[in-house]
Structure formats: C-alpha cells, structure tokens
N, C-alpha and C positions, 0 to 999 in steps of 0.2 A: 504494500500500500504506500502510495506517495504521500509524503508529509507536506503540509502547506509551507510555502516559502515566505520569508520576511525580507522585505527590501531594507537595506541599510546604506545610508549615504556616509561615506568616509572621505576625509580629506586626502589629497594626493600623497602626503608624507606617510600617513597611516597605511594606505593601500600599498605603497612601495615597500614599507617595512614588512607587511604581511607577505607580499610576493617574494621578497628576499629571503625571509625565514622559511617560507614554503619550499623554495628552490634548494636552500641549504639542507633542509630536513628531507628532501625528496618526497614531499607531501603536497597535497593540493592546498590552495589558499582556503578553500571551504573547510578542510580538515583542521587547519590552524585556527580558523575563526571559531569552529565548534568547540575545540579544546579550550580556547581562551575564554569563551563565554561560560562553558561548564565550570572551569576553575574559578572564575569570577563569582558565579552564582554560589558555589560551595563556600567560598570565603565569606560572602555577604550573609548567607544563611547562618553560618556558624557565628558570625558577629552578632546577628540579630538574636540568636539563641542565647548567647552570653549576656546581651542586654536584658532579655526577658528574665534570665536567672538573677541578674544583679538587681533588677527592679523588685523581684519577689523577695530576695534577701533583704533589701532595704525596707520593704513593707513589713516583713517579719520582725526586723530589728525595731522599727518604729512602733509596732504593737507591743513587743515584749521587752525591749531594751537589752535583750540577751545578746552577748557577743563574746568572742575570745580575745583577750588582750594581745596586742601586737607583740609585746615582749615574750609572753608565754608561747605564742605560736612560733616566733622566730627561734626561741630556745629549743622547742620540739623539733622544728625542721632542721636545725643544726645537728641534731642527734640522729637524723634519719640515716639508715644504713650502718649504724653502729650497734653494739650490744646494749647501749643505753637508750635505745629509741623510745620505748614506752608508749602508752596510749596517748591519743590526741587530748590536748587540754580541754577541760570542760568549760562550757559557756557560763558566764556570770552576768549580772546586770549592774547598771549604774544606779546609785542611790540619788537622793535629792541633792546631795552635795556635788554630784558629778563624778565622785570617786567610785571605783569598782567595789562591789560588795558581793560576797558569795551568795548563792541562791539560798532562800529561806530566811534571810535577815530582814 
C-alpha cells in the first residue's frame, strides 16, 4: 500500500546538505530525510515525556512537600557501585521554618 506523501519546501543549502550526505552514505535523499525526521521525533517525544514527568513530580512535591535533600542524594550517588551503596535516601518534608524535618514530626 502506498503511503501518502508530504511536500516539504527546503532551502537550497539544506537540500544540498541532504544530497551530499545521501551520496556519501550511498542512500537516497528520501532515506536520509526519513531517518532524520524519525530521530527528531524520538528526541522530541522523549523530551516531552521528561517534561510531563517533571510536571507530575512538581505537582506531587507541591501537594506533599516531600523530597530528598540534595546532599543526601549526592552522598548516595557517590557510593553507587561500591560496597557502601545502601538504599536510596528516604523523602522528608519541609516544616514551616523551611528546614527539613523527618516524616511524622
């Protein structure tokens, strides 16, 4: 089954770059463009997914105030791959003073 075509206007410099790369790779310009568009979409979709996850994490933090202190996380990451790795630090929350307090206080 034939796929519908999409017309795309490119400036001469971009067309020349595609043609040059296609010749170098012994591929068609069409193949180069399909690969480039596929890679671009994969990168952008991954970036969008990271943005959605960051938004969800921010919303959860806004609701609960729970997070892992930078110092605790850095210390844990510094021990990765050693015999002192240990479990991930537990989340805690900020009190009214803005200082970290263990859960349950």
